[in-house]
Wavefront OBJ file of the C-alpha trace (Angstrom):
o trace
v 0.158 0.006 0.187
v 1.240 3.214 -1.285
v 2.602 5.148 2.076
v 1.135 7.888 1.189
v -2.573 6.131 0.985
v -2.213 6.254 5.219
v -2.379 9.507 7.345
v -0.964 8.441 10.699
v -1.512 10.610 13.335
v 2.415 11.170 14.813
v 2.812 9.888 18.182
v 6.645 8.200 18.031
v 9.300 10.919 17.421
v 11.810 9.249 14.951
v 15.212 9.611 16.471
v 18.321 10.990 14.437
v 20.197 7.801 14.776
v 17.066 5.866 13.415
v 16.962 8.658 10.573
v 20.634 8.489 10.087
v 20.683 4.481 9.685
v 17.311 4.808 7.452
v 19.424 6.807 5.126
v 22.254 4.398 5.420
v 20.222 1.729 3.627
v 18.383 3.728 1.409
v 14.690 4.006 3.254
v 12.575 6.405 4.660
v 11.273 5.913 8.503
v 7.779 7.901 9.918
v 5.722 7.043 12.637
v 3.614 3.976 12.062
v -0.193 3.810 10.916
v -0.449 0.277 13.178
v -0.760 1.581 16.841
v 0.985 -1.208 18.332
v 4.251 -0.232 15.927
v 6.755 2.667 16.689
v 7.992 3.202 12.469
v 6.975 2.383 9.332
v 10.072 1.469 6.859
v 9.295 2.632 3.454
v 11.327 1.731 0.103
v 10.409 3.557 -3.428
v 7.217 4.913 -1.573
v 6.094 1.532 -0.270
v 5.723 0.505 3.343
v 7.634 -2.247 3.675
v 7.948 -2.992 7.446
v 6.392 -1.384 10.657
v 8.769 -2.173 13.021
v 9.646 -1.806 16.791
v 6.709 -2.023 19.931
v 5.362 0.934 21.018
v 5.933 1.492 24.041
v 9.100 -0.462 24.595
v 12.410 0.981 24.242
v 15.641 0.609 21.852
v 19.113 1.573 21.886
v 18.634 5.299 21.323
v 16.114 5.610 24.646
v 18.531 3.875 26.710
v 21.596 5.566 25.412
v 19.392 9.289 25.804
v 18.307 7.916 29.743
v 21.439 5.520 31.176
v 24.294 6.271 28.860
v 26.616 4.116 26.244
v 26.871 1.166 28.763
v 23.650 0.492 29.509
v 22.567 0.853 26.051
v 25.095 -1.043 24.888
v 24.273 -4.266 27.420
v 20.618 -3.642 26.344
v 22.268 -3.980 22.387
v 23.506 -6.956 23.611
v 20.871 -9.018 24.877
v 17.972 -7.556 21.855
v 20.357 -9.304 19.906
v 20.338 -12.441 22.008
v 16.484 -12.587 21.798
v 16.416 -11.571 18.317
v 17.751 -14.184 16.009
v 15.261 -14.324 13.003
v 16.233 -13.264 10.257
v 12.949 -11.765 8.665
v 12.971 -8.057 6.948
v 11.292 -6.681 9.874
v 13.807 -7.837 12.180
v 16.524 -6.891 10.030
v 15.002 -3.642 9.554
v 14.332 -3.387 13.793
v 17.863 -4.528 14.648
v 19.169 -2.116 12.276
v 17.353 1.101 12.823
v 16.490 0.596 16.234
v 19.798 -1.294 17.841
l 1 2 3 4 5 6 7 8 9 10 11 12 13 14 15 16 17 18 19 20 21 22 23 24 25 26 27 28 29 30 31 32 33 34 35 36 37 38 39 40 41 42 43 44 45 46 47 48 49 50 51 52 53 54 55 56 57 58 59 60 61 62 63 64 65 66 67 68 69 70 71 72 73 74 75 76 77 78 79 80 81 82 83 84 85 86 87 88 89 90 91 92 93 94 95 96 97
């Protein structure tokens, strides 16, 4: 579905970290139209995945709130828990962790 067909209510501030990471892999990110997710990932005008559980923290959050050491530990634990290689999981790991 073309992203413009959906007009989400912005409810999540996309971090500069996530915007930079998205640019590195050639996608754009916007607040998700799915109320259970944080971010829609868009490629060529199409939503390719909705990622990040709404209400859960991610690497940039921990980095800002608790510092690098704590954030790095949370990232390590996230990678241990999430081992599937689906497109959504790849994008979540890359953009949020």
